[in-house]
C-alpha positions as CSV (number, residue, x, y, z in Angstrom):
1,M,0.0,0.0,0.0
2,L,1.3,3.5,-0.9
3,M,1.8,5.7,2.1
4,P,0.0,9.1,2.0
5,T,2.2,12.1,1.3
6,Q,2.1,15.8,2.1
7,Q,4.0,18.7,0.8
8,F,6.5,20.5,3.0
9,I,9.3,23.0,2.7
10,L,12.8,22.2,4.1
11,L,14.5,25.4,5.4
12,P,17.9,26.0,6.8
13,P,17.9,27.2,10.5
14,Q,18.0,30.8,9.4
15,G,17.0,32.6,6.2
16,L,17.1,30.9,2.9
17,R,20.8,29.8,2.9
18,A,22.6,27.2,4.9
19,V,24.7,28.9,7.6
20,A,27.4,27.8,10.1
21,A,24.7,26.6,12.5
22,L,23.8,23.8,10.1
23,T,25.9,20.7,10.6
24,P,28.0,19.5,7.6
25,R,25.8,16.4,7.4
26,A,22.6,18.5,7.1
27,H,24.3,20.8,4.6
28,S,25.3,17.9,2.5
29,F,21.7,16.5,2.7
30,L,20.3,19.8,1.2
31,V,22.9,19.9,-1.6
32,E,22.4,16.2,-2.4
33,S,18.6,16.7,-2.5
34,E,19.1,19.2,-5.3
35,R,20.4,16.4,-7.5
36,A,17.3,14.2,-6.6
37,L,14.8,16.7,-8.1
38,G,11.8,14.7,-9.4
39,A,13.0,11.3,-8.3
40,R,10.3,9.2,-6.8
41,D,12.8,6.9,-5.1
42,T,15.8,8.4,-3.5
43,T,18.6,7.0,-1.4
44,L,18.5,10.2,0.7
45,L,15.5,9.1,2.8
46,S,12.8,6.6,2.3
47,G,9.4,8.3,1.7
48,L,11.0,11.5,0.5
49,R,10.4,13.0,-3.0
50,V,12.1,16.3,-3.9
51,L,9.8,18.5,-6.1
52,D,11.6,21.8,-6.4
53,S,14.5,23.8,-5.1
54,I,15.3,27.5,-4.6
55,R,19.1,27.0,-4.3
56,A,21.5,24.2,-3.8
57,D,22.1,24.9,-0.1
58,G,18.6,26.4,0.4
59,P,14.9,25.5,0.6
60,K,13.5,22.5,-1.0
61,L,9.8,21.7,-1.8
62,V,9.3,18.0,-0.9
63,E,6.7,15.3,-0.5
64,L,7.0,13.3,2.7
65,T,5.2,10.4,4.2
66,P,4.4,10.7,7.9
67,A,7.2,8.2,8.7
68,A,9.7,10.2,6.5
69,Q,8.7,13.4,8.3
70,L,9.5,11.9,11.6
71,A,12.8,10.4,10.4
72,L,13.9,13.7,8.8
73,K,13.3,15.6,12.1
74,A,15.2,13.0,14.0
75,Q,18.2,12.8,11.6
76,F,18.5,16.5,10.8
77,P,17.2,18.5,13.8
78,G,18.7,21.7,12.4
79,L,16.4,21.7,9.4
80,R,13.0,23.3,9.6
81,V,10.1,21.4,8.1
82,V,7.4,24.0,7.2
83,P,3.9,23.3,5.8
84,V,2.9,24.6,2.4
85,V,0.4,27.4,2.8
86,F,-1.4,29.7,0.3
87,F,-1.9,33.4,-0.3
88,R,-4.3,35.4,-2.5
89,P,-4.3,38.6,-4.6
90,Q,-5.5,41.6,-2.6
91,F,-8.2,43.2,-4.7
92,V,-11.7,43.8,-3.5
93,R,-13.9,41.7,-5.8
94,E,-12.3,38.6,-4.2
95,T,-13.3,39.7,-0.7
96,I,-16.5,41.8,-0.8
97,V,-18.8,39.4,-2.5
98,W,-17.6,36.0,-1.2
99,P,-19.1,33.7,-0.1
100,I,-22.7,33.9,-1.4
101,A,-25.1,31.5,0.1
102,T,-26.9,30.8,-3.2
103,T,-30.4,29.3,-2.8
104,K,-31.4,26.1,-4.5
105,A,-34.3,27.8,-6.3
106,T,-35.1,26.4,-9.7
107,R,-36.8,29.6,-10.9
108,T,-34.3,32.1,-12.2
109,L,-34.3,35.8,-13.0
110,T,-32.5,37.0,-16.2
111,L,-30.7,40.3,-16.5
112,S,-28.9,41.9,-19.4
113,I,-25.7,43.9,-18.9
114,V,-24.8,46.3,-21.6
115,S,-22.5,49.2,-22.4
116,A,-24.0,52.6,-21.7
117,G,-21.8,53.9,-24.6
118,T,-23.0,51.6,-27.3
119,G,-25.7,49.3,-25.9
120,Q,-23.5,46.3,-26.8
121,P,-23.8,43.3,-24.5
122,L,-21.0,42.7,-22.0
123,R,-19.8,39.2,-21.6
124,N,-18.0,37.7,-18.6
125,A,-19.3,40.4,-16.2
126,F,-19.6,39.0,-12.7
127,V,-23.0,39.7,-11.1
128,A,-23.8,39.3,-7.4
129,A,-27.3,40.0,-6.2
130,F,-27.9,40.0,-2.4
131,T,-31.3,39.6,-0.8
132,D,-29.5,39.8,2.6
133,F,-26.0,41.3,2.3
134,E,-25.1,40.8,6.0
135,A,-25.9,37.1,5.8
136,R,-24.4,36.8,2.3
137,R,-27.6,35.4,0.9
138,G,-28.4,35.8,-2.7
139,A,-27.3,34.6,-6.1
140,Q,-24.4,35.1,-8.5
141,G,-23.5,34.5,-12.1
142,V,-21.4,35.5,-15.1
143,T,-22.9,37.0,-18.2
144,N,-22.8,35.0,-21.5
145,A,-22.0,36.3,-25.0
146,K,-25.4,38.0,-25.1
147,G,-24.6,39.9,-21.9
148,E,-27.2,37.8,-20.0
149,V,-27.0,36.3,-16.6
150,K,-29.4,34.0,-14.9
151,L,-29.7,34.4,-11.1
152,A,-31.3,31.7,-9.0
153,L,-33.4,34.0,-6.9
154,G,-36.6,31.8,-6.9
155,A,-38.8,34.4,-8.8
156,A,-38.9,36.4,-11.9
157,R,-39.2,39.6,-9.8
158,K,-37.2,40.0,-6.5
159,A,-36.3,42.7,-4.0
160,I,-32.5,43.1,-3.8
161,E,-30.6,44.7,-1.0
162,R,-27.4,45.2,-3.0
163,L,-26.4,44.5,-6.6
164,Y,-22.7,44.4,-7.5
165,I,-21.6,44.1,-11.1
166,Y,-17.9,43.8,-12.0
167,P,-17.1,43.8,-15.8
168,E,-14.1,42.0,-17.2
169,A,-12.6,45.1,-18.7
170,G,-13.4,48.4,-20.5
171,H,-16.1,49.6,-18.1
172,W,-16.7,50.7,-14.5
173,G,-18.6,48.4,-12.3
174,T,-21.8,49.3,-10.6
175,L,-23.3,49.1,-7.1
176,R,-27.1,49.5,-6.7
177,R,-28.9,49.4,-3.4
178,E,-32.5,48.6,-2.4
179,L,-33.9,47.9,-5.9
180,V,-36.3,45.4,-7.5
181,L,-34.9,43.2,-10.2
182,K,-37.1,41.5,-12.8
183,T,-36.6,39.3,-15.7
184,G,-35.8,41.3,-18.8
185,G,-34.2,44.1,-16.9
186,V,-31.2,45.9,-18.4
187,I,-28.3,47.4,-16.5
188,Q,-25.9,49.8,-18.3
189,L,-22.3,50.1,-17.3
190,I,-20.2,53.3,-17.9
191,P,-17.3,52.8,-20.4
192,I,-13.8,53.7,-19.2
193,D,-12.4,57.0,-20.4
194,L,-8.6,56.8,-20.4
195,G,-8.3,60.5,-19.9
196,Y,-10.4,60.4,-16.7
197,T,-8.8,61.6,-13.5
198,D,-9.0,58.7,-11.1
199,A,-7.5,58.8,-7.6
200,L,-4.1,57.7,-8.9
201,R,-3.9,60.6,-11.4
202,Y,-5.5,63.1,-9.0
203,F,-2.6,62.6,-6.6
204,Y,0.2,61.9,-9.0
205,G,-0.8,63.2,-12.5
206,N,1.0,61.7,-15.5
207,Q,4.7,61.3,-14.8
208,P,7.4,61.7,-17.5
209,L,8.5,58.6,-19.3
210,D,12.0,58.6,-17.6
211,A,10.5,58.7,-14.1
212,G,12.1,55.8,-12.2
213,R,15.0,55.3,-14.6
214,G,17.8,53.3,-13.0
215,I,15.5,51.3,-10.7
216,T,14.5,47.7,-11.2
217,V,11.1,46.7,-9.8
218,G,10.0,43.1,-9.5
219,V,6.2,42.3,-9.5
220,I,5.4,39.1,-7.6
221,D,1.9,38.3,-8.8
222,T,-0.2,36.6,-11.4
223,G,2.2,37.5,-14.2
224,I,2.3,40.5,-16.5
225,D,0.9,40.6,-20.1
226,L,3.9,40.6,-22.3
227,N,2.0,42.0,-25.3
228,H,0.3,45.1,-23.9
229,P,1.3,48.2,-25.8
230,D,1.7,50.3,-22.6
231,L,4.0,47.8,-20.9
232,Q,7.7,46.8,-21.4
233,V,8.6,43.7,-19.4
234,D,12.4,43.2,-19.0
235,G,12.2,39.6,-18.0
236,G,11.2,37.4,-15.1
237,Q,10.4,33.9,-14.0
238,N,7.5,31.6,-13.3
239,T,8.1,29.9,-9.9
240,V,5.0,27.8,-9.9
241,Q,6.1,24.2,-9.3
242,G,5.5,22.1,-12.4
243,E,5.0,25.0,-14.8
244,D,7.4,26.4,-17.4
245,P,9.8,28.9,-15.7
246,A,9.9,31.0,-18.9
247,D,6.1,31.4,-18.8
248,F,5.9,34.5,-16.6
249,G,3.1,36.3,-18.6
250,D,-0.4,36.9,-17.3
251,N,-2.1,33.7,-16.0
252,G,-5.6,34.8,-17.0
253,E,-6.5,36.5,-13.8
254,H,-5.3,40.0,-15.0
255,H,-4.3,41.1,-11.5
256,G,-0.5,41.3,-12.1
257,T,-0.9,43.2,-15.4
258,H,-3.1,45.8,-13.6
259,V,-0.5,46.1,-10.8
260,A,2.3,46.5,-13.3
261,G,0.5,49.3,-15.1
262,I,0.1,51.3,-12.0
263,I,3.9,51.1,-11.5
264,A,5.2,51.4,-15.0
265,A,2.7,51.8,-17.8
266,R,4.1,54.0,-20.7
267,G,0.9,55.0,-22.5
268,T,-0.3,58.5,-23.2
269,P,-3.9,59.3,-22.2
270,P,-6.5,59.3,-23.7
271,E,-5.1,56.5,-26.0
272,G,-3.3,54.7,-23.1
273,V,-2.5,55.0,-19.4
274,R,0.7,56.2,-17.6
275,G,2.1,54.7,-14.4
276,L,4.1,56.5,-11.7
277,A,7.5,55.2,-12.8
278,P,7.4,54.3,-16.5
279,G,11.2,54.4,-16.8
280,V,11.9,51.4,-14.5
281,R,13.1,48.0,-15.5
282,L,10.0,46.0,-14.9
283,R,10.3,42.3,-14.1
284,S,7.5,39.7,-13.8
285,Y,7.6,36.9,-11.2
286,R,4.5,34.7,-11.6
287,V,3.6,32.8,-8.4
288,F,0.0,31.9,-9.3
289,G,-0.7,29.0,-11.5
290,K,-2.7,29.2,-14.7
291,A,-6.2,30.5,-13.9
292,D,-5.5,30.0,-10.2
293,N,-5.9,32.6,-7.5
294,R,-3.7,30.8,-4.9
295,A,0.0,31.1,-4.6
296,T,2.2,28.9,-2.3
297,N,4.7,30.2,0.2
298,F,7.4,28.2,-1.7
299,A,6.6,29.9,-5.0
300,I,6.6,33.3,-3.3
301,A,9.9,32.6,-1.5
302,K,11.5,31.4,-4.8
303,A,10.3,34.5,-6.6
304,I,11.7,36.8,-3.9
305,D,15.0,35.0,-4.0
306,R,15.1,35.3,-7.9
307,A,14.1,39.0,-7.8
308,V,17.0,39.8,-5.4
309,T,19.4,37.8,-7.5
310,D,18.2,39.8,-10.6
311,G,19.0,43.1,-8.8
312,C,15.5,44.3,-8.1
313,D,15.6,47.4,-5.9
314,I,11.9,47.2,-5.1
315,I,9.8,44.1,-4.8
316,N,6.0,44.6,-5.1
317,M,3.7,42.0,-3.4
318,S,0.0,42.7,-3.8
319,L,-0.9,39.5,-2.1
320,G,-1.6,38.2,1.4
321,N,-4.4,36.8,3.5
322,G,-2.4,33.7,4.5
323,P,-1.2,32.4,7.8
324,A,2.1,33.6,9.4
325,D,4.8,31.5,7.7
326,E,8.5,30.9,8.3
327,T,9.3,30.5,4.6
328,T,7.9,33.9,3.5
329,T,9.4,35.5,6.6
330,A,12.9,34.2,5.8
331,A,12.6,35.3,2.1
332,I,11.6,38.9,3.0
333,S,14.2,39.2,5.7
334,D,16.8,37.9,3.2
335,A,15.7,40.5,0.6
336,R,16.1,43.3,3.1
337,A,19.5,42.0,4.1
338,Q,20.6,42.1,0.5
339,G,19.6,45.7,-0.2
340,S,16.0,45.4,-1.6
341,I,12.8,46.7,-0.1
342,V,9.6,44.7,-0.2
343,I,6.3,46.6,-0.4
344,V,3.2,44.6,0.5
345,A,-0.6,45.1,0.4
346,A,-2.1,45.4,3.9
347,G,-5.2,43.3,3.0
348,N,-8.9,44.0,2.3
349,D,-10.7,42.5,5.3
350,D,-12.8,45.6,6.3
351,R,-10.5,47.2,8.9
352,S,-9.1,44.0,10.2
353,P,-5.5,43.8,11.5
354,V,-2.8,44.0,8.8
355,S,-2.6,40.7,7.0
356,F,0.6,38.5,6.6
357,P,3.1,39.1,5.1
358,A,2.5,42.9,5.2
359,S,2.5,42.6,9.0
360,L,6.2,41.6,9.0
361,A,8.7,44.1,10.4
362,H,10.8,43.9,7.2
363,S,7.7,44.5,5.0
364,V,6.5,48.0,4.0
365,A,2.7,47.7,4.6
366,V,0.4,49.8,2.5
367,S,-3.2,50.7,3.2
368,A,-5.7,51.9,0.6
369,M,-7.2,55.4,0.4
370,G,-9.6,57.0,-2.1
371,R,-11.0,60.4,-3.0
372,K,-14.6,61.4,-3.6
373,G,-15.1,62.7,-7.1
374,T,-12.6,60.4,-8.7
375,F,-15.1,57.8,-9.8
376,P,-18.5,58.1,-11.6
377,R,-21.9,58.0,-9.9
378,R,-23.4,54.6,-8.9
379,T,-20.1,52.7,-9.3
380,T,-19.0,50.0,-6.9
381,Q,-16.5,52.5,-5.4
382,F,-19.3,54.3,-3.5
383,G,-19.4,51.2,-1.3
384,D,-15.8,51.9,-0.3
385,V,-16.3,55.4,1.1
386,A,-16.0,55.5,4.9
387,A,-14.6,57.5,7.8
388,P,-12.0,58.5,8.8
389,Y,-11.8,61.4,6.4
390,G,-8.7,63.4,6.0
391,Q,-8.0,67.0,6.6
392,D,-9.5,67.4,3.1
393,R,-12.9,65.8,3.6
394,H,-12.9,64.4,0.1
395,N,-10.1,61.9,1.1
396,F,-10.9,58.7,2.9
397,I,-9.4,55.4,3.9
398,A,-11.2,52.7,2.0
399,A,-13.8,50.8,4.0
400,F,-12.2,47.5,2.9
401,S,-8.6,48.4,3.9
402,N,-6.9,46.6,6.8
403,I,-5.3,48.9,9.4
404,G,-3.0,48.8,12.4
405,P,0.3,49.9,13.8
406,E,2.2,48.0,11.1
407,I,1.0,50.3,8.3
408,A,3.9,52.2,6.8
409,L,2.3,54.1,4.0
410,T,-1.1,54.7,2.2
411,G,-1.8,55.0,-1.5
412,P,-4.7,55.4,-3.9
413,G,-6.5,52.1,-4.1
414,V,-10.1,53.0,-5.0
415,G,-11.3,53.1,-8.6
416,I,-7.9,52.8,-10.2
417,I,-7.7,52.5,-14.0
418,S,-4.8,50.4,-15.3
419,T,-3.7,47.8,-17.9
420,V,-5.1,44.3,-18.4
421,P,-4.6,41.9,-21.2
422,G,-6.3,43.3,-24.3
423,G,-7.2,46.7,-22.8
424,Y,-7.9,48.5,-19.5
425,A,-9.9,47.9,-16.4
426,V,-10.9,49.5,-13.0
427,M,-9.8,47.6,-9.9
428,D,-9.9,48.4,-6.1
429,G,-7.9,47.1,-3.2
430,T,-4.7,47.4,-1.2
431,S,-3.4,45.5,-4.3
432,M,-3.7,48.8,-6.2
433,A,-2.4,51.0,-3.4
434,C,0.7,48.8,-3.0
435,P,2.0,49.4,-6.6
436,A,1.1,53.1,-6.2
437,A,3.6,53.2,-3.3
438,S,6.1,51.1,-5.3
439,G,5.9,53.4,-8.3
440,A,6.2,56.5,-6.2
441,A,9.2,55.0,-4.3
442,A,10.9,54.1,-7.6
443,A,10.5,57.7,-9.0
444,I,11.9,59.1,-5.7
445,L,14.9,56.7,-5.5
446,S,15.9,57.1,-9.1
447,K,17.0,60.7,-8.2
448,L,19.3,59.4,-5.4
449,P,22.4,57.8,-7.0
450,D,24.4,57.9,-3.8
451,V,21.8,55.7,-2.1
452,L,21.4,53.3,-5.0
453,G,25.2,53.0,-5.3
454,M,25.6,51.6,-1.8
455,P,26.6,48.0,-1.3
456,R,23.6,45.7,-1.3
457,T,23.2,45.2,2.4
458,I,20.5,46.0,4.9
459,V,22.2,49.4,5.3
460,R,21.3,50.1,1.7
461,S,17.6,49.0,2.0
462,S,17.3,51.0,5.3
463,S,18.7,54.1,3.6
464,M,16.2,53.6,0.7
465,L,13.3,53.5,3.2
466,R,14.5,56.6,5.1
467,A,14.8,58.5,1.8
468,I,11.2,57.7,0.7
469,Y,9.7,58.3,4.1
470,K,11.1,61.8,4.1
471,T,8.9,62.6,1.1
472,A,5.7,61.2,2.7
473,H,3.1,63.6,4.0
474,R,0.2,62.7,6.3
475,L,-3.4,63.3,5.2
476,E,-4.6,63.3,8.9
477,F,-6.3,59.9,8.9
478,G,-4.3,58.7,11.9
479,E,-1.2,56.6,12.2
480,D,-2.9,53.2,12.2
481,Y,-4.7,54.1,8.9
482,E,-1.8,55.8,7.0
483,G,1.5,55.3,8.8
484,Q,3.9,57.9,7.4
485,G,1.3,59.0,4.9
486,I,1.3,59.2,1.1
487,L,4.6,59.5,-0.9
488,T,5.2,62.7,-2.8
489,I,7.1,62.5,-6.1
């Protein structure tokens, strides 16, 4: 009988590299396991299969039987055996509408979703209709090629407490409250105007094409579209176990491409969009599998290690919502020790504590803010407006944003227009605020050659942080909401 196996990560006692505290025998075991990649039977240890490696003397992704796990801990007590855990992108659609307790009603209600500009049907729009939002009761669906969606609400006419519609691209979403839906109803969505002043452009305008020159930014995410006319991707790696390392383009989720555009898009409105640091060397590290919204701690650690090796000055991580994890902690600490800064989304759990890994001392945690007047009427962004308001009462910290003493910065994260494969879309979340901070930081640091020229140690990364924090100004939300404030370019 085959023994059941479970995936684990083998870590050195400290960081991602074997150090003097590791015995020669344990060090040799790590190195030898590199040569055993993919082998189902290994002389290293019965019940062990090595799946992936970050470096010869560093972490390994392995499968272990329960007996092999016990034997490993007994033979090599210096090695850490860490479970594989998962993280998710930090944009709002993933958190505000899940889960929906869909009824088992056989009778459905059909809606049509169309463009307000042309009347054309909009396919692949996500629709969530709540009869009781607090209890998450209602129905959901995705529009077909005719722009139609069938909602299992038990009647052809139904009172709805909240209706959320998130289009795939090209349009603003909508939020409607306290309405009656009926079969045959039509909802119009507003097309995106690329010359529109959203929150990102309100605070930062359109930066020159050379902003950020000399800085390398790594985006650890769902991959970046390699064919978008507004983006130039310098290279990268796919660190998802079992996938092609050279396939670091967008995985179909669009999230990483949107993040990348906020940092480095090179378009000119109204034909395209412009990021905050279009002059950076932009690199893509895909940690989410094809059409998958979960990333493992091993894939993330491997991407961080590769980004540092590739000379990334700033590493953007618009992901989180996972458990505290030794592998991710070690990777971020290593990055800081080697002169890179890691900027991380704080999470979108409705003012909950800052999520991991943004909560780490070596992370730069970013909350999301917005501004009234930077999104059209009746869009989903109206649901994000909440106190506290800033000294300028048009500014607010997004209702979804996590907060706490770990917050280092805030950034525009409500109603942000950016790149997606094949066009442009509006997204919300600390996922959007995070690259706003990364892009602003890149534009600031590109003007500081003395700091950039320092040896790549923790002294360099600390100097980089001091330099960007000097430009921050507070909007009077309070420290737990904004930390040092919003960066000024």
